[in-house]
VEXMAR-868070 format. One record per residue (C-alpha): residue number from 1; residue in one letter; x, y, z. Coordinates in pm, 1 decimal, m for minus. Layout:
// residues N
k: NUM, r: a, u: X, v: Y, w: Z;
...
END
This chain:
// residues 201
k: 1, r: m, u: 419.8, v: 723.2, w: m2389.3;
k: 2, r: e, u: 162.3, v: 458.2, w: m2554.1;
k: 3, r: a, u: 262.9, v: 198.3, w: m2299.0;
k: 4, r: r, u: 129.5, v: 416.9, w: m2031.9;
k: 5, r: k, u: m162.4, v: 523.2, w: m2179.2;
k: 6, r: r, u: m235.6, v: 140.1, w: m2235.2;
k: 7, r: l, u: m170.7, v: 69.0, w: m1880.6;
k: 8, r: r, u: m452.4, v: 340.1, w: m1783.5;
k: 9, r: e, u: m667.7, v: 176.7, w: m2021.2;
k: 10, r: l, u: m614.7, v: m163.6, w: m1868.5;
k: 11, r: v, u: m664.7, v: m35.8, w: m1533.2;
k: 12, r: d, u: m975.9, v: 125.5, w: m1600.3;
k: 13, r: a, u: m1135.1, v: m172.9, w: m1785.2;
k: 14, r: k, u: m1220.6, v: m298.1, w: m1438.9;
k: 15, r: e, u: m1132.9, v: m655.5, w: m1527.4;
k: 16, r: i, u: m881.2, v: m875.0, w: m1367.1;
k: 17, r: l, u: m531.0, v: m799.1, w: m1478.5;
k: 18, r: v, u: m276.4, v: m1083.3, w: m1445.1;
k: 19, r: l, u: 69.9, v: m970.9, w: m1436.2;
k: 20, r: p, u: 368.0, v: m1216.5, w: m1483.0;
k: 21, r: g, u: 659.9, v: m1112.2, w: m1274.3;
k: 22, r: a, u: 987.8, v: m1072.9, w: m1489.0;
k: 23, r: y, u: 1327.2, v: m1052.5, w: m1364.4;
k: 24, r: d, u: 1528.1, v: m922.8, w: m1703.3;
k: 25, r: a, u: 1456.5, v: m815.2, w: m2022.5;
k: 26, r: l, u: 1449.8, v: m1172.9, w: m2152.7;
k: 27, r: s, u: 1167.9, v: m1307.1, w: m1934.6;
k: 28, r: a, u: 1001.8, v: m964.3, w: m1976.1;
k: 29, r: r, u: 989.4, v: m1050.1, w: m2357.7;
k: 30, r: l, u: 876.5, v: m1417.9, w: m2292.8;
k: 31, r: a, u: 556.0, v: m1296.7, w: m2088.6;
k: 32, r: e, u: 490.0, v: m1044.7, w: m2367.0;
k: 33, r: a, u: 517.2, v: m1346.7, w: m2630.4;
k: 34, r: a, u: 317.0, v: m1571.2, w: m2414.6;
k: 35, r: g, u: 52.2, v: m1285.4, w: m2477.0;
k: 36, r: f, u: 21.7, v: m1093.8, w: m2140.1;
k: 37, r: p, u: m78.1, v: m747.1, w: m2166.4;
k: 38, r: c, u: 142.4, v: m608.0, w: m1918.1;
k: 39, r: v, u: 478.4, v: m705.1, w: m1716.5;
k: 40, r: y, u: 579.0, v: m638.4, w: m1371.5;
k: 41, r: m, u: 925.9, v: m599.6, w: m1273.5;
k: 42, r: t, u: 967.1, v: m803.8, w: m936.9;
k: 43, r: g, u: 1211.7, v: m681.4, w: m696.4;
k: 44, r: y, u: 1300.8, v: m1003.1, w: m565.4;
k: 45, r: g, u: 1372.1, v: m1111.3, w: m912.5;
k: 46, r: q, u: 1619.5, v: m842.4, w: m958.9;
k: 47, r: s, u: 1789.5, v: m891.2, w: m644.0;
k: 48, r: a, u: 1782.2, v: m1283.0, w: m704.5;
k: 49, r: s, u: 1923.7, v: m1266.7, w: m1068.6;
k: 50, r: k, u: 2157.6, v: m982.7, w: m1053.3;
k: 51, r: l, u: 2315.2, v: m1062.8, w: m677.2;
k: 52, r: g, u: 2210.8, v: m1391.2, w: m627.7;
k: 53, r: a, u: 2079.9, v: m1250.4, w: m285.2;
k: 54, r: p, u: 1743.0, v: m1230.1, w: m122.9;
k: 55, r: d, u: 1522.0, v: m893.6, w: m151.6;
k: 56, r: v, u: 1619.8, v: m713.9, w: 154.2;
k: 57, r: g, u: 1733.5, v: m370.2, w: 12.3;
k: 58, r: l, u: 2036.6, v: m454.7, w: m161.6;
k: 59, r: m, u: 1997.3, v: m334.6, w: m501.4;
k: 60, r: t, u: 2056.8, v: 34.7, w: m544.5;
k: 61, r: m, u: 1831.6, v: 297.6, w: m713.9;
k: 62, r: s, u: 2066.0, v: 323.5, w: m998.2;
k: 63, r: e, u: 2082.6, v: m70.4, w: m1062.1;
k: 64, r: m, u: 1708.2, v: m107.0, w: m1044.2;
k: 65, r: v, u: 1660.6, v: 182.3, w: m1297.8;
k: 66, r: e, u: 1904.1, v: 35.6, w: m1557.3;
k: 67, r: r, u: 1731.2, v: m292.9, w: m1533.2;
k: 68, r: a, u: 1397.9, v: m118.8, w: m1569.0;
k: 69, r: k, u: 1520.6, v: 68.8, w: m1871.6;
k: 70, r: d, u: 1636.9, v: m281.4, w: m2026.9;
k: 71, r: m, u: 1324.5, v: m439.0, w: m1955.5;
k: 72, r: c, u: 1116.8, v: m140.1, w: m2089.2;
k: 73, r: a, u: 1323.3, v: m130.2, w: m2406.0;
k: 74, r: a, u: 1274.3, v: m485.3, w: m2485.2;
k: 75, r: v, u: 897.2, v: m497.2, w: m2512.0;
k: 76, r: s, u: 578.9, v: m281.2, w: m2649.6;
k: 77, r: v, u: 363.4, v: m399.2, w: m2321.8;
k: 78, r: p, u: 375.8, v: m170.5, w: m2034.3;
k: 79, r: v, u: 610.8, v: m227.6, w: m1730.5;
k: 80, r: i, u: 505.6, v: m164.9, w: m1372.6;
k: 81, r: c, u: 854.6, v: m148.3, w: m1184.6;
k: 82, r: d, u: 896.6, v: m198.8, w: m828.2;
k: 83, r: g, u: 1043.5, v: 99.7, w: m675.0;
k: 84, r: d, u: 1107.4, v: m51.1, w: m325.5;
k: 85, r: t, u: 1077.9, v: 271.7, w: m52.0;
k: 86, r: g, u: 1185.5, v: 483.9, w: m288.1;
k: 87, r: f, u: 1548.5, v: 439.6, w: m186.0;
k: 88, r: g, u: 1560.1, v: 700.8, w: 91.5;
k: 89, r: n, u: 1357.5, v: 1005.6, w: 200.5;
k: 90, r: v, u: 1141.0, v: 1238.8, w: 12.0;
k: 91, r: v, u: 1431.9, v: 1395.2, w: m173.3;
k: 92, r: n, u: 1585.5, v: 1025.0, w: m299.2;
k: 93, r: l, u: 1229.1, v: 970.3, w: m377.3;
k: 94, r: v, u: 1162.1, v: 1246.0, w: m621.6;
k: 95, r: r, u: 1462.0, v: 1136.0, w: m807.2;
k: 96, r: t, u: 1363.3, v: 788.8, w: m790.1;
k: 97, r: v, u: 1037.2, v: 881.6, w: m982.3;
k: 98, r: r, u: 1184.7, v: 1062.5, w: m1229.2;
k: 99, r: e, u: 1449.2, v: 836.8, w: m1325.2;
k: 100, r: y, u: 1193.5, v: 537.0, w: m1349.1;
k: 101, r: e, u: 989.0, v: 763.1, w: m1559.5;
k: 102, r: k, u: 1294.9, v: 829.6, w: m1799.4;
k: 103, r: a, u: 1372.4, v: 464.3, w: m1815.6;
k: 104, r: g, u: 1018.7, v: 402.0, w: m1986.4;
k: 105, r: a, u: 839.9, v: 257.9, w: m1691.6;
k: 106, r: a, u: 455.6, v: 278.7, w: m1717.1;
k: 107, r: a, u: 420.3, v: 262.5, w: m1330.6;
k: 108, r: i, u: 611.1, v: 249.7, w: m990.1;
k: 109, r: q, u: 529.1, v: 76.0, w: m714.0;
k: 110, r: l, u: 629.1, v: 240.6, w: m379.3;
k: 111, r: e, u: 589.3, v: 70.0, w: m26.4;
k: 112, r: d, u: 561.0, v: 194.0, w: 332.1;
k: 113, r: q, u: 828.0, v: m33.7, w: 501.7;
k: 114, r: t, u: 1110.7, v: 99.1, w: 694.5;
k: 115, r: m, u: 1470.1, v: 58.6, w: 555.6;
k: 116, r: p, u: 1623.9, v: m161.3, w: 489.3;
k: 117, r: k, u: 1294.0, v: m313.9, w: 360.6;
k: 118, r: k, u: 1231.3, v: m673.1, w: 325.6;
k: 119, r: c, u: 1017.9, v: m885.0, w: 29.5;
k: 120, r: g, u: 671.6, v: m923.8, w: 150.0;
k: 121, r: h, u: 709.3, v: m1282.0, w: 174.9;
k: 122, r: m, u: 953.9, v: m1241.5, w: 445.1;
k: 123, r: l, u: 913.2, v: m1216.6, w: 846.5;
k: 124, r: g, u: 989.3, v: m920.0, w: 1038.9;
k: 125, r: r, u: 868.7, v: m639.6, w: 813.3;
k: 126, r: q, u: 801.3, v: m310.0, w: 975.8;
k: 127, r: v, u: 629.3, v: m0.7, w: 860.1;
k: 128, r: v, u: 693.0, v: 372.7, w: 860.5;
k: 129, r: d, u: 449.2, v: 617.6, w: 1016.3;
k: 130, r: a, u: 176.8, v: 675.8, w: 769.3;
k: 131, r: e, u: 218.2, v: 1045.1, w: 740.5;
k: 132, r: e, u: 573.5, v: 970.2, w: 626.4;
k: 133, r: m, u: 431.7, v: 756.4, w: 340.7;
k: 134, r: v, u: 180.1, v: 1032.8, w: 275.9;
k: 135, r: n, u: 444.4, v: 1288.4, w: 237.7;
k: 136, r: k, u: 607.6, v: 1026.5, w: m50.8;
k: 137, r: i, u: 339.3, v: 985.5, w: m231.5;
k: 138, r: r, u: 262.7, v: 1350.0, w: m269.1;
k: 139, r: a, u: 641.3, v: 1390.1, w: m361.0;
k: 140, r: a, u: 596.5, v: 1127.2, w: m595.9;
k: 141, r: a, u: 266.3, v: 1248.0, w: m767.7;
k: 142, r: a, u: 424.4, v: 1603.3, w: m785.6;
k: 143, r: a, u: 759.8, v: 1479.7, w: m968.1;
k: 144, r: r, u: 634.9, v: 1279.3, w: m1234.9;
k: 145, r: q, u: 626.7, v: 1452.6, w: m1573.4;
k: 146, r: d, u: 381.8, v: 1234.5, w: m1740.6;
k: 147, r: p, u: 33.2, v: 1231.7, w: m1598.9;
k: 148, r: d, u: m26.2, v: 877.6, w: m1723.6;
k: 149, r: f, u: 268.0, v: 771.0, w: m1529.2;
k: 150, r: l, u: 111.5, v: 564.6, w: m1223.1;
k: 151, r: i, u: 195.1, v: 565.9, w: m861.7;
k: 152, r: i, u: 93.2, v: 248.1, w: m705.3;
k: 153, r: a, u: 120.4, v: 259.1, w: m316.1;
k: 154, r: r, u: 178.0, v: m46.2, w: m132.0;
k: 155, r: t, u: 127.0, v: m114.1, w: 230.7;
k: 156, r: d, u: 299.6, v: m390.0, w: 452.1;
k: 157, r: a, u: 70.3, v: m287.1, w: 741.9;
k: 158, r: l, u: m144.5, v: m598.3, w: 720.8;
k: 159, r: a, u: 120.8, v: m827.2, w: 879.8;
k: 160, r: v, u: 228.2, v: m568.9, w: 1131.3;
k: 161, r: n, u: m100.4, v: m389.0, w: 1224.6;
k: 162, r: g, u: m396.7, v: m549.1, w: 1100.7;
k: 163, r: w, u: m680.1, v: m448.6, w: 842.8;
k: 164, r: d, u: m793.4, v: m143.1, w: 1020.7;
k: 165, r: d, u: m445.9, v: 12.1, w: 951.5;
k: 166, r: v, u: m435.2, v: m110.5, w: 615.6;
k: 167, r: e, u: m789.1, v: 61.4, w: 547.5;
k: 168, r: d, u: m679.6, v: 379.6, w: 685.7;
k: 169, r: r, u: m343.6, v: 410.6, w: 527.3;
k: 170, r: l, u: m470.0, v: 314.4, w: 178.1;
k: 171, r: g, u: m733.7, v: 575.3, w: 183.1;
k: 172, r: s, u: m493.8, v: 863.1, w: 289.2;
k: 173, r: y, u: m227.6, v: 722.0, w: 56.3;
k: 174, r: v, u: m502.7, v: 771.0, w: m241.1;
k: 175, r: e, u: m594.5, v: 1120.7, w: m104.2;
k: 176, r: a, u: m231.3, v: 1206.8, w: m138.8;
k: 177, r: g, u: m216.5, v: 1124.5, w: m481.6;
k: 178, r: a, u: m178.5, v: 747.8, w: m550.8;
k: 179, r: d, u: m340.7, v: 601.7, w: m866.1;
k: 180, r: m, u: m367.0, v: 270.0, w: m729.2;
k: 181, r: v, u: m306.0, v: 68.0, w: m399.0;
k: 182, r: f, u: m176.3, v: m266.9, w: m311.5;
k: 183, r: v, u: m217.3, v: m457.5, w: 1.5;
k: 184, r: d, u: 105.5, v: m711.7, w: 59.9;
k: 185, r: g, u: 66.6, v: m1027.8, w: 280.7;
k: 186, r: i, u: m275.4, v: m1150.3, w: 144.9;
k: 187, r: k, u: m258.0, v: m1532.9, w: 256.9;
k: 188, r: t, u: m632.2, v: m1661.1, w: 262.1;
k: 189, r: l, u: m991.2, v: m1629.6, w: 104.1;
k: 190, r: e, u: m1084.0, v: m1429.3, w: 435.0;
k: 191, r: d, u: m817.0, v: m1167.4, w: 337.0;
k: 192, r: v, u: m921.5, v: m1130.5, w: m33.0;
k: 193, r: e, u: m1268.5, v: m1077.1, w: 93.3;
k: 194, r: q, u: m1154.3, v: m825.8, w: 348.3;
k: 195, r: y, u: m974.7, v: m693.9, w: 72.4;
k: 196, r: r, u: m1294.1, v: m637.0, w: m179.3;
k: 197, r: k, u: m1500.3, v: m513.3, w: 145.4;
k: 198, r: r, u: m1283.7, v: m265.7, w: 274.9;
k: 199, r: l, u: m1122.2, v: m102.1, w: m42.3;
k: 200, r: s, u: m1348.4, v: m147.9, w: m324.7;
k: 201, r: k, u: m1503.6, v: 234.9, w: m274.4;
END
């Protein structure tokens, strides 16, 4: 898909890419109309707008895919979609990747939280063993049909275990096949500096 190729171009440009969080097809269209080159399908936004509830793993995979499909159909710009933890184990994750890809997503973000997961702005998050997430990333990379469909590996380990674990995890996630990485829980300028120092390899 052209949107996926465009997202790869935007990422490879090495410039800061500002992505507005959209919660439905209309908000995605508004973001596109405002001139943003890409849209992010926020998980919390889906749970809040559909269920009126916080992002604590209440949305099912099929519900998230349906909303992703609507958003992707409404815009011409790439849409990065929150895939939570893959909605289960490795087998569930394989189906999740394929369904998001069929929905038209340009990328899927997968996180290493335990289930039920929580929004990154909430307290009490826990992370799975790094090897479990490595296996999920390998499965996700193998499951995609379009090589331009990006796999984004998110870790919530910063709030749980600190920067050393974050660095170790994300290095192993990239080796497993993640195209991009994302550290959740950045709060200070010092965190931003650590992000740059440790992960700009």
